[in-house]
ZAVO-623491 format. One record per residue (C-alpha): residue number from 1; z, x, y. Coordinates in nm, 2 decimals. Each point is the difference from the previous one (the first is absolute). Layout:
REM ZAVO-623491
BARO  seq      pz      px      py
BARO  NUM       Z       X       Y
...
END
This chain:
REM ZAVO-623491
BARO  seq      pz      px      py
BARO    1   -1.75   -0.21   -3.51
BARO    2   -0.05    0.40   -0.12
BARO    3   -0.21    0.25    0.13
BARO    4   -0.31    0.07   -0.19
BARO    5    0.00    0.34   -0.20
BARO    6    0.15    0.25    0.23
BARO    7   -0.28    0.20    0.08
BARO    8    0.04    0.22    0.30
BARO    9   -0.29   -0.20    0.19
BARO   10    0.13   -0.32   -0.09
BARO   11    0.34    0.06    0.13
BARO   12   -0.17    0.17    0.34
BARO   13   -0.23   -0.33    0.06
BARO   14    0.34   -0.16   -0.07
BARO   15    0.20    0.17    0.25
BARO   16   -0.27   -0.01    0.25
BARO   17   -0.05   -0.39   -0.01
BARO   18    0.35   -0.03    0.04
BARO   19    0.01    0.24    0.31
BARO   20   -0.30   -0.18    0.15
BARO   21    0.13   -0.36   -0.05
BARO   22    0.33    0.09    0.08
BARO   23   -0.02    0.21    0.31
BARO   24   -0.31   -0.16    0.10
BARO   25    0.18   -0.38    0.01
BARO   26    0.28    0.17    0.17
BARO   27   -0.20    0.14    0.29
BARO   28   -0.21   -0.32    0.02
BARO   29    0.30   -0.22    0.02
BARO   30    0.14    0.22    0.27
BARO   31   -0.33   -0.03    0.22
BARO   32    0.01   -0.37   -0.05
BARO   33    0.35   -0.01    0.11
BARO   34   -0.11    0.16    0.32
BARO   35   -0.33   -0.16    0.07
BARO   36    0.05   -0.34   -0.13
BARO   37   -0.23   -0.22   -0.24
BARO   38   -0.33    0.23   -0.11
BARO   39   -0.16   -0.39    0.02
BARO   40   -0.26    0.13   -0.27
BARO   41   -0.03   -0.34   -0.17
BARO   42    0.05   -0.29    0.23
BARO   43    0.07   -0.29   -0.25
BARO   44   -0.09   -0.38    0.10
BARO   45    0.37   -0.07    0.04
BARO   46    0.17   -0.19    0.29
BARO   47    0.35    0.13    0.20
BARO   48    0.24   -0.11   -0.28
BARO   49   -0.21    0.07   -0.30
BARO   50   -0.06    0.37    0.12
BARO   51    0.37    0.04    0.00
BARO   52    0.03   -0.17   -0.35
BARO   53   -0.25    0.25   -0.13
BARO   54    0.16    0.30    0.18
BARO   55    0.31   -0.11   -0.15
BARO   56   -0.13   -0.02   -0.34
BARO   57   -0.14    0.38    0.04
BARO   58    0.35    0.10    0.10
BARO   59    0.18   -0.16   -0.28
BARO   60   -0.26    0.11   -0.25
BARO   61    0.09    0.38    0.10
BARO   62    0.38   -0.08   -0.02
BARO   63   -0.04   -0.12   -0.36
BARO   64   -0.21    0.29   -0.11
BARO   65    0.21    0.27    0.15
BARO   66    0.34   -0.14   -0.08
BARO   67   -0.11   -0.15   -0.33
BARO   68   -0.13    0.32   -0.16
BARO   69    0.32    0.21    0.11
BARO   70    0.24   -0.28   -0.14
BARO   71   -0.19   -0.06   -0.31
BARO   72   -0.05    0.38   -0.08
BARO   73    0.38    0.07    0.06
BARO   74    0.09   -0.28   -0.24
BARO   75   -0.23    0.03   -0.27
BARO   76   -0.18    0.35    0.03
BARO   77   -0.31   -0.11   -0.08
BARO   78   -0.21    0.25    0.15
BARO   79    0.06    0.37   -0.09
BARO   80    0.19    0.20    0.26
BARO   81   -0.26    0.26    0.04
BARO   82   -0.26   -0.23    0.12
BARO   83    0.23   -0.28    0.13
BARO   84   -0.05    0.10    0.39
BARO   85   -0.36    0.09    0.00
BARO   86   -0.09   -0.34   -0.15
BARO   87    0.24   -0.16    0.24
BARO   88   -0.15    0.19    0.29
BARO   89   -0.34   -0.10   -0.07
BARO   90    0.08   -0.36   -0.03
BARO   91    0.21   -0.04    0.28
BARO   92   -0.27    0.20    0.22
BARO   93   -0.27   -0.27   -0.15
BARO   94    0.21   -0.28    0.14
BARO   95    0.10    0.15    0.29
BARO   96   -0.37    0.06    0.08
BARO   97   -0.08   -0.35   -0.08
BARO   98    0.26   -0.14    0.25
BARO   99   -0.14    0.21    0.29
BARO  100   -0.36   -0.06   -0.09
BARO  101    0.07   -0.38   -0.04
BARO  102    0.27   -0.03    0.27
BARO  103   -0.12   -0.33    0.23
BARO  104    0.11    0.06    0.36
BARO  105    0.12   -0.30    0.20
BARO  106   -0.13   -0.11    0.37
BARO  107    0.33   -0.10    0.11
BARO  108    0.15    0.22    0.21
BARO  109    0.38    0.02    0.00
BARO  110    0.11    0.32    0.20
BARO  111   -0.16    0.26    0.14
BARO  112    0.13    0.34    0.16
BARO  113   -0.17    0.12    0.31
BARO  114    0.05    0.34    0.24
BARO  115    0.30    0.21   -0.08
BARO  116    0.12   -0.22   -0.29
BARO  117   -0.31    0.04   -0.18
BARO  118   -0.03    0.38    0.00
BARO  119    0.36    0.04   -0.07
BARO  120   -0.06   -0.24   -0.35
BARO  121   -0.34    0.22   -0.05
BARO  122    0.23    0.34    0.06
BARO  123    0.26   -0.15   -0.23
BARO  124   -0.25   -0.05   -0.30
BARO  125   -0.13    0.34    0.01
BARO  126    0.37    0.18    0.01
BARO  127    0.08   -0.27   -0.27
BARO  128   -0.29    0.15   -0.22
BARO  129    0.11    0.38    0.03
BARO  130    0.34   -0.18   -0.11
BARO  131   -0.11   -0.11   -0.29
BARO  132   -0.18    0.34   -0.07
BARO  133    0.35    0.15    0.03
BARO  134    0.18   -0.27   -0.22
BARO  135   -0.23    0.06   -0.29
BARO  136    0.00    0.39    0.03
BARO  137    0.39   -0.07   -0.03
BARO  138   -0.05   -0.08   -0.33
BARO  139   -0.13    0.34   -0.12
BARO  140    0.01   -0.09   -0.37
BARO  141   -0.21   -0.32    0.04
BARO  142   -0.31   -0.07   -0.18
BARO  143   -0.12   -0.30    0.19
BARO  144   -0.33   -0.03   -0.15
BARO  145    0.08    0.12   -0.35
BARO  146   -0.20    0.30    0.01
BARO  147    0.27    0.26   -0.09
BARO  148    0.09   -0.21   -0.31
BARO  149   -0.37   -0.04   -0.10
BARO  150   -0.03    0.37    0.03
BARO  151    0.30    0.07   -0.20
BARO  152   -0.06    0.16   -0.34
BARO  153    0.04   -0.24   -0.26
BARO  154    0.30    0.06   -0.23
BARO  155    0.35   -0.09   -0.12
BARO  156    0.11    0.00    0.38
BARO  157   -0.27   -0.22    0.13
BARO  158    0.21   -0.31   -0.05
BARO  159    0.34    0.17    0.02
BARO  160    0.26   -0.15    0.28
BARO  161   -0.04    0.17    0.31
BARO  162    0.33    0.12    0.15
BARO  163    0.04   -0.17    0.34
BARO  164    0.23    0.01    0.27
BARO  165    0.05   -0.18    0.33
BARO  166   -0.22    0.12    0.29
BARO  167    0.15    0.07    0.31
BARO  168   -0.22    0.25    0.15
BARO  169   -0.20   -0.05    0.35
BARO  170   -0.07   -0.36    0.07
BARO  171    0.21   -0.12   -0.28
BARO  172    0.30    0.10    0.21
BARO  173   -0.09   -0.22    0.27
BARO  174   -0.07   -0.32   -0.22
BARO  175    0.02   -0.07   -0.36
BARO  176   -0.36   -0.13   -0.03
BARO  177   -0.17    0.22    0.30
BARO  178   -0.37   -0.10   -0.13
BARO  179    0.12   -0.40    0.01
BARO  180    0.12    0.05    0.31
BARO  181   -0.28    0.14    0.16
BARO  182   -0.29   -0.20   -0.13
BARO  183    0.20   -0.29    0.16
BARO  184   -0.05    0.16    0.31
BARO  185   -0.37    0.05   -0.06
BARO  186    0.00   -0.35   -0.06
BARO  187    0.14   -0.13    0.30
BARO  188   -0.17    0.26    0.26
BARO  189   -0.28   -0.20    0.03
BARO  190   -0.06   -0.14    0.35
BARO  191   -0.20   -0.27   -0.02
BARO  192    0.18   -0.30   -0.23
BARO  193   -0.25   -0.24   -0.13
BARO  194    0.13   -0.25   -0.28
BARO  195   -0.15    0.18   -0.30
BARO  196    0.21    0.31    0.12
BARO  197    0.30   -0.14    0.03
BARO  198   -0.02   -0.16   -0.34
BARO  199   -0.07    0.33   -0.13
BARO  200    0.27    0.19    0.20
BARO  201    0.21   -0.31   -0.11
BARO  202   -0.08    0.02   -0.38
BARO  203    0.01    0.36   -0.04
BARO  204    0.31    0.04    0.19
BARO  205    0.15   -0.25   -0.23
BARO  206   -0.14    0.15   -0.32
BARO  207    0.13    0.36    0.10
BARO  208    0.34   -0.10    0.08
BARO  209    0.02   -0.20   -0.32
BARO  210   -0.11    0.28   -0.17
BARO  211    0.25    0.26    0.13
BARO  212    0.26   -0.22   -0.08
BARO  213   -0.10   -0.03   -0.33
BARO  214   -0.06    0.34   -0.05
BARO  215    0.36    0.09    0.12
BARO  216    0.11   -0.15   -0.29
BARO  217   -0.21    0.21   -0.25
BARO  218    0.11    0.31    0.19
BARO  219    0.37   -0.05   -0.04
BARO  220   -0.07   -0.08   -0.37
BARO  221   -0.18    0.34   -0.01
BARO  222    0.22    0.19    0.20
BARO  223    0.32   -0.17    0.01
BARO  224    0.32    0.13    0.23
BARO  225   -0.27    0.26    0.15
BARO  226   -0.24   -0.25    0.14
BARO  227    0.33   -0.23    0.09
BARO  228    0.11    0.28    0.25
BARO  229   -0.34    0.05    0.14
BARO  230    0.00   -0.38    0.09
BARO  231    0.34    0.05    0.15
BARO  232   -0.14    0.30    0.22
BARO  233   -0.35   -0.08    0.08
BARO  234   -0.15   -0.31    0.12
BARO  235   -0.26   -0.21   -0.21
BARO  236   -0.30   -0.05    0.23
BARO  237    0.11    0.04    0.36
BARO  238    0.10    0.36    0.13
BARO  239    0.31   -0.12    0.20
BARO  240    0.17    0.32   -0.04
BARO  241   -0.03    0.36   -0.04
BARO  242   -0.01    0.17   -0.33
BARO  243    0.30    0.20   -0.15
BARO  244   -0.14    0.26   -0.15
BARO  245    0.35    0.11   -0.13
BARO  246    0.03   -0.34   -0.16
BARO  247   -0.33    0.02   -0.17
BARO  248    0.05    0.34   -0.17
BARO  249    0.29   -0.15   -0.15
BARO  250   -0.24   -0.26   -0.17
BARO  251   -0.28    0.21   -0.10
BARO  252   -0.10    0.36    0.03
BARO  253   -0.36   -0.04   -0.03
BARO  254   -0.28   -0.27   -0.08
BARO  255   -0.09    0.03   -0.38
BARO  256   -0.21   -0.25   -0.07
BARO  257    0.16   -0.31    0.16
BARO  258   -0.22   -0.28    0.09
BARO  259    0.14   -0.21    0.27
BARO  260   -0.34   -0.14    0.14
END
């Protein structure tokens, strides 16, 4: 899939669609994690069928999200300039479908009340701020592919980008802060219904498996620098304070590294 003739209007429309679908899906999913099912469509399923249907929605998102990244990494089917934007649009569409079609189970497993409920709600909002901080730590991150689309076409458009191990900000606490904080968002919900437990378990398993898989790729890309990073910074759980002196020895700055 290639961009149509690179007129400015085409690029602006494509970039805008990437922002709307990508950012819109992230915001909508965050609200969904806070409120629970939107119950937009009440499909005629029994208790077991609800869980099977919801599991299929999750698996469809996992396969699309991981599959596009792995296929692109190996076969370079899509042009580098447009891949992130296309990925943002497709991923945003699938994630929105998951949220809109999600079915709620009437079976309540556990519910937090009083101070515990308030604490879990507070943790959610603090974690949202943490996610913003983690994203901002990747100062060169082009999350929705807009910068790549807007770049002037030429010999350098598809040239390799020099990358270094990012250790700034949240990346000094854990190697994958976006994944860590997403896990907190997923579990910081006070009403654990059967469908919510299913979502939590499936997304947790996918995130952890994806993190381990990604670690192998990062070792191949960065070599010994990343091995040092692995030895000095935890993967997902920030069980020790960052050693800023050690971080500086790994990388002076973030220059295009995409660790999330």
